[in-house]
N, C-alpha and C positions, 0 to 999 in steps of 0.2 A: 376509506374513511376520510372525510374532509379535514383539512388541516388548517391551523391558523397562521399559515406563513404569510399570506397577504392580508393586511388589516386595513386596506384602504378602499375596498370596493365591495358591492353586494351587501349581503347580510352582515359581513364583518363590520361595515361602517355603523349599522344600527347597534351592534354589540359594543363598539367602542363608545358610541354616544350614550348608551345606557350606563356604561361603566363610569364615564365622566359626570354625568347628570346626577347619579345617585349619590356620589361623593360630594358634589358641589352643594346639593340640597342639605346633606347631613352636616357638612362642615360650615354652613352659614347659619343653619337653624340652631345648632347646639350652642355656640358662643352667643348668639343673639338671645337665646332663651336664658342664658346666664345673666345677661344684661337686664332682661325683663325681670328676672328674679331679684336683682339688685334693686331695681326700680320699685319692686313690691316690698322691699325691706327684709328680704330673706338673708339670714346671716351666713357667713362663710362655712359654718359647720353643716349647713343644709345643702350646699352646693355638691357635696359628695353624694348625698342621697339622690339628688337630681341626676347626676352623672350615672349612678348605679341603676336608676330606673330605665335608662336606655337599654340596659343589658339584662334586666331580671327575666322578663318573659322569653326573650330569645335564648337565654340560658336553658330554659326548661324545654324548648321545642327544637333546638338546633339539630340534635341527632336524628329526630324524626324527620326534619326537613331534608337531612342528607339522604335518608332511605327513600323519601319521596322523589327526590331528584334522580337517584339510581333506578327507580321504578317506572316513573312517568316521563322522565326527560327534563331538560332544563327550562324550557320556554314557559311552561305553566307556572312554575315556581317563581320565575322572574316577573311574570305578569302579576301574580298575587303580591309580591313585594312592592311593585310599583303602585298598585292600588292602595295599599296600607301607607306607604309614604305620602301619597296624595291626601289621604284622610288625616294623617298627622298634621299636615300643613293647615287643613281646614280647621281642625280642633284649636291649633294655636292662633289662628286668626279670630275665631269667635269666642274662645274660652281662655285665651292667654292672659286675661287679667286676673286669674285665680291660680293659686299655687297648684291646686289639684288638676287644673287644666293643663298646666305646663307638664305635670307628671304623666298624665294620660297622653299628651302629645309625644313626650319622649318615648313612652313605651310603644306606641304605634310606629314611630319612626324607627326605633331599634328593631322591631320585628320586621318591618318592610325592608330595612337596610340588609338584615341578615338574609331574608329570602332572596334578594337580588344577588348578593355577594356569593353565597354558597353556590348558587346556580351558575354564576359567571365563572367561579374558580373550578367547579366540576367540568364545565364546558372546555376550558383551556386544558385541563388535565386530561380529558378524554379524546381531544382532537388534536394533540400535539405529540410529535415524536419525542421519546424520552431524551434523546440526545440534544434537544433544543429546549428543555425545561427552563433552564436558568435564563436564557435570553428571552423566551417568550413570556414567562411569568414577569421578567423584568419590564418588558413592554406593556404587559397588562397593568402592572402596579404603577407604571409610569402614567398611563391613562388615569388611573385612580388618583394619583397625585396631582395631576392636571386639574381634576375636579376639585380637589382639596384646595388648590390655589385659587381657582375661580370663586369658590363659595365665599371665603372671607373678603374677596374683592367688593361684594355687595355691602359689607359693613363699612369699607372705606368710602364708597359712594354715598351711603346713607349717613354715616357718622361724621365724616370729615373731622373737624377739630373739636367736636362735642365729646364730653366724657361718656355719654350714653347715646347710642345711635337710635334712629326711628325704628324701633323693633317691630311695631305693627306692619310698617311698609315692607320690611324684610320678610316677615311671614307671609304676606300676599305674594310677593315675588316668588318665594320658595314654593308655594302652592301651585302657582302657574307653571313654574318650571317642572314640577313633579309630574304634571300631566303629559309631558313628553316621554316620561319613563314608560307609560303604558304603551304608547305607539311603538317605541323602539324595542321594548321587550317582545311584543307580539310579532316583530319582523324577524326575530331570531328562530331559525328552524329547530324544532325539537328533535330529540333522538331518544326515542323510547327503546329500552333494552331490557326485556324480561330476563330475569336471572334464572340460571339453571340450579339444579339441586346442589351441585358441588359449590357454587358460589354462595348459596344460602347457608351451607354448613360452615363455610369459612368466613362468613361475612358478619360475625357478631362483633359488637364493639369490644368485648373483651379480647377477642383474638387479635384485633388491631392494637389494642393497648399492650399486648405482650411483646410488640416490636420495640425494642429499647430505643432505636434511633428515632422512631416516631414520637415516643414520650418526651425525649430530650427536645426535639423540634417543637413539640406542643408547648413545653415550659418556656422556652425562649420566646416563642411567638406571643404567649399570654402576657408576659411582662412588657415586651416592646409595645404591643398594641394598647396596654394599659397606660404606658407612658405617653403614647400619642394622645390618648383621651384626656389624661390629666393636663397635658399641655393645652388642649383646646379649652378646658374649663378654667384652669388656674392661671394661664397667662392673662386673660381679661381681669381676673380677680387681683393679680399682682399689679397690673396697670392701674386699676381703681385704687388700690392702696397707695401707690406712688403718684397718683394724679397724672398718669400717662393718657393722652388723648386716645379715644376709641379708634380713630383712623390709624394712629401709630400701632396699636395693638393688632388691628386687622393686617397691617403691613407685616408685622412680625409673624403672624400666622401664615401669611402668604409666602414669606421668605422660607419658613420651614417647609412648606409643601413644595416650593420650587427646588429647594436643596434635595429633597427626597426624590423629585422627578430626575434631577441630574444623576444621582447614584443609580437610579433604576434604569435609565436610559443606556447607560454603559455597564450594566451589571455582567453581561456575558463577557465582555472584555476584562472586567476586574476579576471575574472567577478564573479566566484563563491565566491571568497574571499571578494571583495570590492563592488560588484554590478556594473551594467553598467554605471549608471550616475555618481557615485563617481569616478570610474576609468577614465571615460572620462575627468572630471574636473581636477583630479589630474595629469593625463598625459599631458594635454595641458598646465597646469601651469608650469610643469617642463620644457617643450619645450620653453615656453615664457622666463623663467629666463635664461636658458642656451644659447639661441640665442641671447638675448640682451647682455649678458656678453661677447660674442665674440668680440664686438666693442672695449672692454677695456682690452684685454688680448693680450700679444705678445709672451709669452712663448709657444714653440711648445707642450710640454707635457700637459700644461693646455689646449690648444686648443683641443687636442685629448680628454681629459676628458669632456670638455664642449660638443663637438660634440657627444660623447657617450651618455650623458644625453639627449641631444636634439633629437637624433635619437630614443631612447627609447620612449620619450614622443610623438614624431610625429607618431611613428609607431602604437600606439593604436588608434589614432583618426579615421583613414579611415575605419578599419574594424568594429568598433563600430557604426559608422554612417551608414555603409552598412547594418548592422544587423537591426537597427531601421527602415531604409527605407524598407527593404524586409518585415519586420513584419508588418508594417503599410500600406502596399500596397496590394490591392486585387490581387489574381492570374490572370494572363493574362495581367496585367498592370505593371509588375515589370520591363520590359524593359524600359518603359517610366519613371518609378520612378528612375531607375539607371541613365538614360539619364538626368533627371532633376538634379540629383546630379552632374553629370559630366558637365552639363551646368553652374551650380553654381561654380563649380571648375574652369571652363575655364573663367568665368566671373572674378573670383578672380585673375586668371592668366593674364588676360588683364589689369584690374584696378591697382592691387597692384604693379606689376612689372613696370608699366608705371609711377606710382607715385614714385616708388623706383628710376627710372631712372632720374626723375626731382630732387629728393633729392640728388642723387649721383653727381650732376653737381658741387655743392660746398662743399659737406660733405664727399664723398667717400663711399666705400663699407661698412665700419664699421657702419656708420650712417644708412644705409639701413637695415642691420641686427638688429640693436637696434630698429628701428621703427617697423620692422616685429615682434619682440619680444613683443612689446607693443600691437600690433594687436592681437597676440595670447592671451595675458593676458585678453583682452576685451572679446574674445569668450569663454575663460575658465569661466569667470563669467556667461556668457549667458548660457553655457552648464548646469549649476546648475538647469536650468528650465526644462530640459529634464528629464522625469521620475517623474515629480511632478504630483499631482492629476489631472486627466483628460488626462494624457499622456499615451502612450503605455507602458504597464507593461514590466519589465525586464523578459526575458525568460531564465530560468536556462539551462545551458548546461548539456549534459549527457556524 
């Protein structure tokens, strides 16, 4: 079986490019759509609904997408996701002057993003030795973070010192960039793997959910991803409330992504040093403290320091939970395991931002960020149970 040991040549280059671009598109479109909503006079309480719309349809189809990946291979699902992401950009270009157009664009983008990501993660899990999961998932999520850093850079270029950037221009750029997703997805070789009878019997979602370590990893992943999403939506809102320039907010989002890149690039070494469970608990705790502190700080340099710590902490959570899921899932069922993780993430993206929108009605964006920090603290405590006796052992990296 081909492995993802060399990520710099052949089809692996197309895979890395696809990973980077899908995140860049997502992380420039979502905050830009927030700015467009503010231009249209949408109140803070509705921003949570907009964020939730990104996750609603994916929440319903994620598990089926996982089954599809396991049945027909990764490439076809990646191509479908690329087409939907491109369609989302076109909707925002032509219908972004209407709130319902923003919602439709978010739904298409969320579904396209899901198809791309579940196929990417299944590909990594299926074509990597178990002993290298932490380091390879770290590099995969490093590429994703690179895209998340590039995306907000378009806001900096377009917004500069303005409070609201040129959102229509950003939507056009994002649509053109999305076209490259189709080409790079098509270049990834598919790996069809018909399941045998034993795998079908053992492959129900219920059987996977009976694995306690899997459920714990799903819960931590859900809250961490929701925290990232809330940051993308409510940092612009916080900046707007405090009259922070759009370029500065774009720089804050970029710093968060770059900090996540740093934690992921050295993830294998960090796991060797601290162990997977201890690293997960520590990193989520750091993210909890720094995110909550954003509500009480007005100094721009201090905001950058807090976002730096928050990005580093949030960056460790996702690849570590991916490693645990891949390790605890039988071969042939990893597409479903990764889709369960993404289903949990999308559930968090629906519930937590919606609750955040209600909280924002009377309290503003700062209270939303503080409450999210409290949620992260809760799952940091929960993560201490991962790796306890009876759980999946930590696999050393090589």
